[in-house]
N, C-alpha and C positions, 0 to 999 in steps of 0.2 A: 484378445490375448495376443501379445506380440510373438513373433517368431522365436525370439530369444527365450521367452518364457516357455513356449511349447517345447523347444529343444531341451531346455533344462528339465522339464517334467518328464520328457521321454528318457533322458539319460538317467534321472533318478529312479524312475519306475523300472527300467530295465535292470539297473543295478540291484534294486531291492528284490525284484523277482529272482534274479540270478543268485543273490545272497541267500534268500529263503530256500531256494531249490538246493543250493549247495549244503546248507545247514541240514535240510531234511534228508538228503542222501547220506551225509556223514553220520547223522544220528542213526539212520537205518542200518548202515554198515557196522557201526559200533555195537548196536543192539544185536544184530545178527551174530557178531563175533561172540558176544557174551552168551547168547542162547546156544550157540553151537558148542562152546566149550562146557557149558553147564557148571555145576558146582562139584562134580566128581573129582577133577584134578585137585581142587583145593582141599577137599576132604581127605584125599589120599595123602596129601602133604601134612595132615594134622599131626603126624608122628613127631614133628619138630617140637611140639609142646613138651613131650616127655624128654626129648634130648636137651631141651633148653632148661630143664630142671623146674618147670612150672607145673608139673603134674600133681604135686601135692598142694592142693588148694581145697578150701572148704567147699562143701557142697552148696549148690545153688541151682537156680533155673538153668537147665541145659547141661549141668555137670553131673557126672556119675562117679561120685566118690573121688578116689585118687586117680581114676583113669583119665580124667580130663573131660573136655566138652564132648557131648554126644554128637553123632553125625547129623541128626536133624537140626540141632542148634547151630552147627557150623553152616549148614545149608541155608538156614533162615538168615543168619548174619550176612552171609555172602550175597544172598538175593537182595537184602535190604541195602547193602552197600552198592550193589549194581544199580538198583533203581534210583538211589540217591545220586550216583555218578551220572546216570543218563539224564535225570531231571536237571541237575546242575549244568550239565553240558548244554542241554536245550535252552535253559533260561539265559545263561551267560552268552551263549552263541546268538540268541535272538537279540539281546541287548547290544552285542557287538555289531550285528548286522544293521540295527537301527542307527547307531552312532556313526558307523562308517558310511551308511547310506546318506545321512545328513551331510557329512563331509563331502561325499561324492556329488550331492546336489549343489553345494556351494562351489566346488571346483568346476562342475558342469556349467554353472551360470557364468563363471569367469571365462571358461574356454569358449562357450557359445558367443559371449560378447566379443571376444578376440577374433573369432572366426567370422562373425557377422559385421565387424567394423568396416571392411571394404564396401559392403552393401549400404551401410549408413552413409559412407562418403558419397556413393553414387546417388542415393536418395536426396542428400542435402544439396548436391549440385543441381539435380533436376528440379528440386523445389525452389531453389534460389533463382533459377532461370525462369521457371513457370510463374512464380509470384511477382517477378519484376514488372513494373509498368511498361518498360521498354524491352520486353522479352526478345523481340526480333533483333535487338542490337546486342544481346548478351550471348549470342551463339558462338562467340569466340572463346568462351570459357571451356576448359577441358578438365576431365577428372584426373588424367595422368596417373592412373593407379600403378604402383610399382610392386613387385613381388614375384613369386613363382607363377609360372603360366598354368593357370587352372581355370575352372568354369567362371569364377567371379572376375578374374582378369580378362577373360574373353568377353564377358558382358560389359565391363568398363570400356574396353577397346572398341567394341561395337557401338556403344553409346557415343564415344568420342567421334567415331566415324560418321555417325548420323548427325551430330552437331556440326561437324565440318561441312558436310554436304548442305545442311540447312543454311549455314552461314554463307557459303558460296552462292546459294540460290537467292538469299535475301540481298546480298551485295550486288549480284547481277541484276536483280530487279530494280534496285535503286539506281544503279548506273544506267540502265536502259531508260528509266523515266527521265533522268537528268539529261542524257544524251539526246533522246527524242525531243525533249522540250527545247533544248538548245537548237536542234536542227530545224524545228518547226517555227521557232521564233523569227528567224531571218526571213523566210518567205512571207510570213504574216506582216512583218514590218515593211517589206517591199510592196505587198498588196495595198497596205494602208497608204503608202506614198503615192502609188499609181492612182488609187481611187481619189485621193485628195486632189491630185493634179487634174484628173479628168473631170471631177465634179466642179472645180473652181475655174475651169476654162471659160473665157468670155463667150465663146460660141457654143457652149454646152446647152442643150435643150432642157426643158423642164423635166422630160421623162428621164434623161440621163442624170440630172441632178437628183431626182427622186430615187432612182435606182442606186446611184452612188451613195446617197445618205443611208439607205437601207443596208447596203453592203458594208459600209463603214461601221454601222452598229453591230452587225454580225462579226465583222473582223475584230472589233474592240472586245466583244465577248470572248472570242477565241484567244485573244491576247491575254485577257484576264485568266482564262483557263490555263494557258501555258505558264503564266507567272505563278499561278497557284500550284501547278505541278512541280515547278522548279523549287518553290518555297517548301512544298511538302517533302521533296527529296532531300533538300538541305536540312530540314528539321529532323529527319530520321537518321541523320549521321550523328556520331558522337561529337560532343562539343570539344573543339581543340583547346579552348581557353575560356575561363569564366572570370567575369569582372563584377565588381560591386554595382548593383542597380537597385534603385528605390522605385517600386512600382507606382508610388504616388506621383513622382515626377513624370513617369512615362504616361500615366493617365491624363494628367494636365496637359502635357505636350500634344498628345493625340487629339484630345477633345478640342483644344483651342485651334488646332490647325485644320481640322477636316469636318468637324460636326457642329460648328457654331451656327451654320445656316442650314441645318438639315431639316428644319420644320418640326422636329421632334424635341420635346423638352428633355435635354440631357442633364440629369442631376448628378453632381459629383460630390462625394464626401470622402476626402482623402486623409489618411493618417499614415505615418511612416510604415512602410512595408519593405524593409531591406531584404534582398536576396542576392544570389550570385548566378551569373549566366551570361548569355549573349545578348547585349543590349538591342541589337537589330531584331533578333527573333522575338524578344519580349515585346518590342514595339509592335511587331506584326501580331503577336498574341492579343494585345489590347485592342488594336485596330480591328481585327477580325471579330472580336466579341462585340465591339461597339457597332460595327457594320451589320452584324447579324441582328442585334437588338433594334437598330433603326430600320433595317429593311423589312423585317418580319414584325411589323407593328400595325396599329390600327390607324385609320385615316384621320380621325379627329380625337384630340385629347390623349394622344399616346405619349408615353414617357419611357426613358431609359435611366435606371439608377445604377450608378457605379460607386463602389466603395472599396477602399483599401485599408488594411489594418494588419496588426500583428496579433496572433492568437496567444493563448496561455503558454504554449510550447515554444514560442519564439519563431514560429513560421510565418511567412508572408502570405496574406490572404487577399485575393482579388475576387469580388463578387459583383456580377452584372445581372440585373433583373430588368424585365421590360414587360409592357403590355403587349397584347397580340392575340392571335387565335388560340383557342383551347388546344392543348397538346395532350393526346391520350398517353397515359403512363407507359403503355407497352411500346410506344414509339420512341421513347427517350434514348435507349441504347443504340437504336439503328441510326439516330441522327449523327453519330460520329462516323458513320460509314461514308466513304467518298461518293460523291454524286447522288447522295440520297436527299430527297426532299420530303417534306411532311405529307404532301399530297401524292407522292409516288410518281409524279410526272417528270419527264425530261424534255421539256420544251426548249426549242432553240432560242425563243425570245424571253426566256426566264431571266429575271434580274440578276440571279447569282449562278455560279457554276457548280455549287454543291460541294465545295471543298473547305468552307470556312471552319466548321467545327472539327473536321479531320485534321486540318493544319493546327488548330488549337491543341488538340489532344497530342499530336506529335511533338509540338514545342514543349508542352508540359512534361511529357515523358522524357524528352531530352534533358530537361532540367531536374529530373528525379522528383517530380511533383505528382499531384493527383488533380483530376477535374471531375466534377459531378454535375449532373443536370437534374433539375426538379421542375415539375410543371406547376404553375400558379393556378389556383382554382378558378380565378376570373379570366385566365388566358395569359399566354406568354410563358417565359422561362426564367429560371434562376440558375445561373451558371456560377459555380464556385470553384476557383482555382487556388490550390494550396501548394506553395513552393517552399523549399528549405530556407530557413532564415540565415542571415549573414550579418556579421558585425563589421562596421566600417573601420578600416585600418589605413591611416594616412600613409602615403608613400607606397602603397601596395602596387604591385605590377599591374599595369593596365589602367590605372587611374589617371 
């Protein structure tokens, strides 16, 4: 039962209780007045019958010849009239209480809705932020509730303050990752240059060459990590501009350029899948999915299947499936976490840096899409990316 319904029931119940109580008190007071006065005063005024010229009437029940009605008859008539008046008062009063109570319930429903409207605004804003795929980038939204300063306004202002602090915190975190990555990129580039020079010197010994090659491999992994962090920070920012992109073209471009000689059978089935977004980020999206499918595969007979299409709702769909190790269903959600690997290890010589699927999710969220993981029974994953559809418009800005 909603709060509005509960408040309406409380209003209606209180009104009905108050109405019934008021009716009962009024009835009791009227009855007490009748009983206190009795029928004596009315009987004492019976002489008006003679003065009115109605004393000469035929005899009948309660009449005593030409003297008019007897005292007992008058008392009986007065008592009957009193009981009838009290009964009518009670019946009509109860009916009035019921009718006005129903009206009060309707008015209470409208008033409760009016008073609770600010709470509905707060709830809608909170739900919109919480349900958004990129909730961490929606912290700039504010309720901005206007009106008299009361408890609900204080709640809205407190909620806005909390959103402002969270927004500042997320922005600071993204700036820190981007700045730290930029700062680390320069010394890593310098290290690689020095190692290459030292390793390729004519007088370099075999031990120096062996050590230099090992350090170059470690340095290359660190460079991939920094590039991944930079890409992750970039994909978590709001897109400044969106352009028309066909995922089918992106898949063919990435497949032909980097995975032709991977040793894994890359099967591509492409159909038009138009969307709007950042072409560079979408290219990274496809590349990371293909790299993930090729890297986490089996030694012999492995394959990666890539398909693009448009679903019934006009959305662009990218589906990448591959053979590989069996993935437990409970591990699927954690694969999106940065630096998480299926075996839980963080080895320095691991082939990946553990950011591939994290970057994929961030890019998809930046494009207002969804990404889902499913484990194949025979091993491997099925990654399904759904992005909003787009219609090609010649001469559109950015084309």
